[in-house]
N, C-alpha and C positions, 0 to 999 in steps of 0.2 A: 508239600506245606503241613507246617505243623497248629494244629485248631486252638486256641488257647480255652482250656476246659475249665468251664470257672459254678458247676453246681453238677453233681450227679449222685442217682442212688439206684434202687434196681430197674425202676421203672425211667424212669426222666436224665435226658442229659442236656445240657444248654451251656452256648462256646459266645465269644465274644467275641461276632461275625466279623471280621476285617471288612473296610468300604471295597468293593468293585468285583464280591465273590458273592454270582448265581445260586442262590439256595437250592435250585435241581437243573436240569438242563430244560433248555426256551428254542424251541424254535424263532427264534425274535434274535436271538447269540450263537447260533451256529458255530459258529467257530470257535468257543472256547470249551475247552479243555476241563478243568476244573470244576468243582460243585461245590457246594459247601455235604452236602450228602455221603458223595462219594469222598469224601475226603475225611471226612465223621467215619463213614462206616472202616474205612481202609486203618485207620488213625486205631478205631477202640475194636475190628475185631467183629463184630457185628451187625445186623439191618439197623436203620432208626428211622425214625417216621417225622417228616416238620411238623411241627401242632399248627406253624402260621407261617405268614408268609413275611418277606423285612425285602425290601426294595434296593436291589444289588447296589445302589452310593451310598445306603445307609451303614452303616458302622450299628457295631452293638447285639442287646442280648436277644439270640437266637434257642427258642426250644425244639427238642427231638424229644419223641416218643420212643422207650425199647422194646414194645410190643405194639402190637395190634388193635391188644383190649384196652388199653391205655392211651393207643392213638384215637381211636372212637371216643373217650371221654372229655381230653383234652382240646380235639375238635369241636366239641361240643360247649365248652368254656369259649372257646375264644370263637365259635358264632355266637352268644347268648348274652355276648357282651360281659362276661364276668371275671374278665382276666382284666385289671389294671394295669397300664403302662404311662413311663413315660420317658418321653426324648427330651434332650437338647437339640435347641439350634441356634447360630449364626446366621440374623436376618438383617438388612437393609435395613434404615432408619431409625427411628427408637420409637418404639411399641410402649401400649397404656401400660399402667403397672399390672393392669388384669385385666381380660376378657374373655369372651368368647363368641366363636367364629361358627353361626347357626348358618351354612352353607348349602344346597342339594349339589349334590354333583351328578353328570350325566355318564351314566354308562356308555360303554360300545354298541347298546343295541337304541341308543336316544334314547330312553327313557331314565329317569332323575331319582336320586339314592336322597335320605334325608341323610345330612352328615352333619356331628357338630363337634368342634374343639375346644379345649378349654385349655391355655396358656396364660403364666405371668413373667412380669419380663424380672430376671436376676441381676443382669450385669446391663449401664449402658456406656459406648467407648464414641469418642470421638478421632481422628486422623487428617490427618492438614494432606487431603487429596480435594484438590477442586472439582466439582460438579457443575452441573448446567447452573444453576442458581445459586450456590453459598463455598467461601472458597475453605468446605471442608464435606468428608463426609462422614455421616454416620451409623451406629450400628447396636444391634440389641445382643444379647443371652437371653435366650427364654427357654423355659420348664414347658411344651408342652404334655397336655394327656387327654387325647382324642377320646370322644364317648362311644364316636361307632368307628367303624376297620375297612373306611373304602379306599379304593388303587388312590396312592397316591394323594390322600386324602390332608394329609398335611402340608405337604408342597404344594397342593392346589388349592388351601384354603388361607397362607400367607400369601399367593400372589393375587390372590384374592383383595387379602384388606391390603395388596400394594408395600408389603413389606416384604419379600423374595429371599427366602433359601440360600444365601451365595454358594455358590459352586452347581446350582440346579438348572439342570438343562433336560427338556425343554421348558422350565415350571419359572424359571428364573429370570432377571436381567442381564440380557447380554452384555452390554458394559461396566456393570459391575463385575460377572466375571475373567473378562477381558481384562481387566486393571488388574485383577487378581494372581491372571496367570503371568502377566508381564513384569510386574512388581514386587511380586511373592512365589512367587513359581508354584503358585495352587491350582491345582485345577480338582482338588477331591471336592465332595458336597457336605457342607456343614449340617450333616443332621445325625442325631445317633440314639440308639435304640438303647436308654440310660438305666430304667429298670422295670421289672414285670411283677406282679403280682396276681397268685389265683390259690384257689385250694387244692391243693393234694390230691389227684383224681381217686386215691387209692385209701389215706390215711385220713385225710379229711384237711388237715393241719396246714394254715396258712405259710406260703412258701413267696418269699423276695428275692428274688435276682439283682444284685444291681452289681454293674462293672465302669471302667471307667474310659472315657473317650479317651481316642484313638490322640498319638504324639499331634498328628497332622491339625488337629481340630484346638487339639491344645496351645499347640506353637499359634494357631489364627488370635486365642483366644490371646494371650501374650502380646501378641502383634496391634490388638486393635483394641486391646485397656480393657478386658473384659475376665478377667482371673475372676475365678470363684476358688 
């Protein structure tokens, strides 16, 4: 597997992670043999340290440090929410022009964490696929800016406001996911990490890394009238 490198200097490297690729080995996917950490290490011939996590089903900007010192500094920036991240998502229904989802999320131990997600709607589309109430189905393309970094935060937040991300399992809409699989041969989750902005841990220069969504995401935008 040849990973697309979208940024590299002496301390950092970033890739455009494809959908379906795990960042690193996980007990919940013991049968998987390919991981971003391993593939990138083999590709560039040196150890890499993931600076943050990205869901297996999510594509887009994934940043790595190239040494321990840089890794500690970048981990701190992410932990302190000093890294600005933008995502693109295709969701069910027409979302508000903009909004803030302020809804605590439950951790595995049962406690709750503050979680805040801001979004703005870039495009709305409608296609002739009847649902239970209407002769058409509606979708929105949204730009998402999470202000906190909780597990599956964006996915859970949009499910909470009844605009689930298309292709999401288990937080999405099973009926919609079935429609997309049967009509469009699409099983990919429509969530893409578009951009990351941070202060370089050594030069202190502001760095912005941006990447284009994958072909399947762009195909669904065209199909649903959400071209941008």
